[in-house]
C-alpha positions in Angstrom: 88.3 143.4 87.6 88.4 140.9 90.0 85.4 137.6 90.2 84.2 139.0 93.6 83.1 142.3 92.1 81.6 141.0 88.9 80.0 138.6 90.8 78.4 141.7 92.6 77.3 143.3 89.7 75.8 140.6 88.5 73.5 140.2 91.2 72.7 143.9 91.0 71.6 143.9 87.2 69.6 140.5 88.2 70.8 138.5 85.8 71.9 134.6 86.9 76.1 135.2 86.8 78.4 132.5 87.4 80.6 134.6 88.8 79.7 137.6 87.2 79.8 135.5 83.5 76.4 136.3 81.7 74.7 134.3 79.5 75.2 135.8 76.0 76.1 138.7 74.2 72.3 140.1 74.3 72.1 139.3 78.2 76.1 141.2 78.3 75.1 144.2 76.4 71.9 144.7 78.7 74.1 144.1 81.6 76.6 146.9 80.4 73.5 149.2 80.1 72.6 149.0 83.3 74.7 151.5 84.8 76.0 153.6 82.4 79.8 153.4 81.4 80.1 149.3 81.5 81.7 147.3 78.9 80.8 143.8 77.8 84.3 141.6 76.5 84.1 138.4 74.6 87.2 136.8 75.4 87.6 133.0 74.3 84.1 132.1 74.3 83.5 133.7 77.7 81.3 137.0 78.2 82.3 139.4 81.3 81.4 142.5 82.4 84.4 145.5 83.2 83.9 148.9 84.6 86.3 150.8 82.8 87.0 153.8 84.4 83.6 154.0 86.5 84.3 154.5 90.1 85.1 151.2 91.7 82.2 152.6 94.2 79.5 152.1 92.0 80.2 148.5 91.5 78.6 148.2 94.8 75.0 150.3 94.5 72.5 147.9 95.3 68.8 148.8 94.0 66.1 148.9 96.9 62.5 150.5 97.2 61.9 152.9 100.0 58.7 153.8 101.4 57.6 157.4 101.1 55.2 158.9 103.5 53.2 162.1 103.4 56.0 164.3 104.9 57.8 163.6 101.2 55.0 164.7 99.1 57.2 167.6 98.0 60.2 165.7 97.4 57.9 163.0 95.4 56.6 166.2 93.4 59.7 167.5 92.3 61.0 164.6 91.3 57.9 163.7 89.1 57.9 167.1 87.5 61.5 166.6 86.5 61.0 163.2 85.3 58.1 164.2 82.9 58.9 167.3 81.8 60.7 166.4 78.7 57.7 164.1 77.4 55.4 167.2 78.6 57.0 169.1 76.4 57.2 166.5 73.4 53.8 165.9 73.9 51.7 168.8 75.2 49.7 166.8 77.2 48.6 169.2 79.8 45.7 168.1 81.2 47.1 164.9 81.9 50.6 164.8 82.4 52.3 163.9 85.9 54.5 167.2 85.0 51.9 169.1 85.2 50.2 168.1 88.2 50.2 170.0 91.8 51.6 168.7 95.1 48.4 168.3 96.5 47.4 165.7 94.3 50.5 163.9 95.4 49.7 164.5 99.3 46.0 163.3 98.2 47.7 159.7 97.0 49.9 159.5 99.5 47.1 159.6 102.2 44.9 156.9 100.7 45.3 153.9 102.3 45.4 151.4 99.3 48.7 153.7 97.8 51.9 152.6 98.2 54.8 155.1 96.9 58.6 153.9 97.0 61.3 155.9 96.2 63.6 153.8 93.8 67.3 154.1 95.5 70.7 152.9 94.6 72.6 153.0 97.6 71.6 156.0 99.3 70.6 158.1 96.0 67.0 158.3 95.4 66.9 158.0 91.9 63.0 158.1 91.0 59.9 156.7 92.4 57.1 154.1 91.7 53.3 154.2 93.4 51.4 151.2 93.6 47.3 150.6 94.1 47.0 147.6 96.0 43.7 147.3 97.6 44.5 143.6 98.9 41.6 142.5 97.2 42.1 138.9 95.7 41.8 138.5 92.0 41.9 142.1 91.7 44.6 144.1 89.8 47.3 146.1 91.2 48.2 149.0 89.3 51.4 151.2 88.4 50.4 154.7 88.4 53.0 156.6 88.1 56.7 154.9 88.0 59.4 157.4 86.9 63.4 157.7 86.9 65.0 161.0 87.0 66.4 161.7 83.6 70.2 161.2 84.4 69.7 158.0 85.3 67.4 156.8 82.5 67.9 154.1 79.9 69.8 151.9 82.9 67.1 149.2 83.4 66.4 150.6 86.7 62.8 151.0 86.1 62.6 147.2 85.1 64.6 146.4 88.2 62.1 148.3 89.9 59.3 146.9 89.0 60.4 143.6 89.5 61.2 144.5 93.2 57.7 145.6 93.4 56.0 142.4 92.1 58.2 140.6 94.8 56.6 142.9 97.4 53.1 142.9 96.4 52.7 139.8 94.4 53.5 138.9 91.0 50.1 138.2 89.4 47.5 140.6 88.3 49.1 144.0 87.5 47.8 146.6 84.9 49.4 150.0 84.2 49.5 152.5 81.0 52.2 154.0 79.0 52.2 156.3 76.0 51.7 154.3 73.0 54.6 156.2 70.9 57.1 155.5 73.4 58.0 152.0 71.6 60.9 151.8 74.6 58.7 151.6 77.3 56.3 149.4 75.3 58.8 146.8 74.7 60.1 147.1 78.4 56.4 146.2 80.2 56.0 143.3 77.1 59.3 141.7 78.2 58.3 141.7 81.7 55.1 139.6 80.5 52.4 142.7 80.2 50.1 142.7 77.6 48.3 144.7 75.6 44.8 144.8 76.6 43.7 146.2 73.5 42.0 149.4 75.2 43.9 152.9 73.6 42.9 156.2 75.0 43.6 159.2 72.7 44.7 162.4 74.4 45.6 164.4 71.8 46.9 164.1 68.4 50.4 163.4 69.4 49.8 160.9 72.2 48.0 157.8 72.8 47.8 155.7 76.0 47.9 151.9 76.0 47.1 149.6 78.6 48.6 146.7 79.9 48.0 143.9 81.9 50.2 141.0 83.7 48.2 138.0 84.6 48.6 134.9 86.3 51.4 132.6 84.4 52.3 135.7 82.2 
């Protein structure tokens, strides 16, 4: 793989590469996980990324957020159900799971002037979505509720990059969200991004507890 392609990949992952080189083994492993099928190599003290048999066109995929409107309600709802159905089956949280909501709830949120729904896209492909509640009030928290990635794209670092883009668009300070305490991979993601548990917990049932996070100034 040539230096140009490595550089493009480095920019996509968010790492500050030098012609595609990454800082250390951990960075290389996390970068390689981003798009599935990528490999990292250690050659004479230099770490780099290669695509193996991944089609070259996938190298140039860039993550972006596309604002959704009321006409997208059914599409957003279908994606939400698909993304959360495995968790619903696992935790049986029928009263609170996004997978068990009706499309009318998505429609109602889209009509709120403080709700910003975005499709999470790789190139032209929609791979998930995120809703931001932002009342544009100084010092007030913005809220992520929900964020989801379609199952076939999960585990590739896409949610992390999407949150980073949301923070760029809506401001990096004063955020809140909640997640499932038992899903430690999600908790680790938010903590890695500077979110801290508030101490508030909400027991949904014997299988599932929600834990609440905030990200304040200089977190």
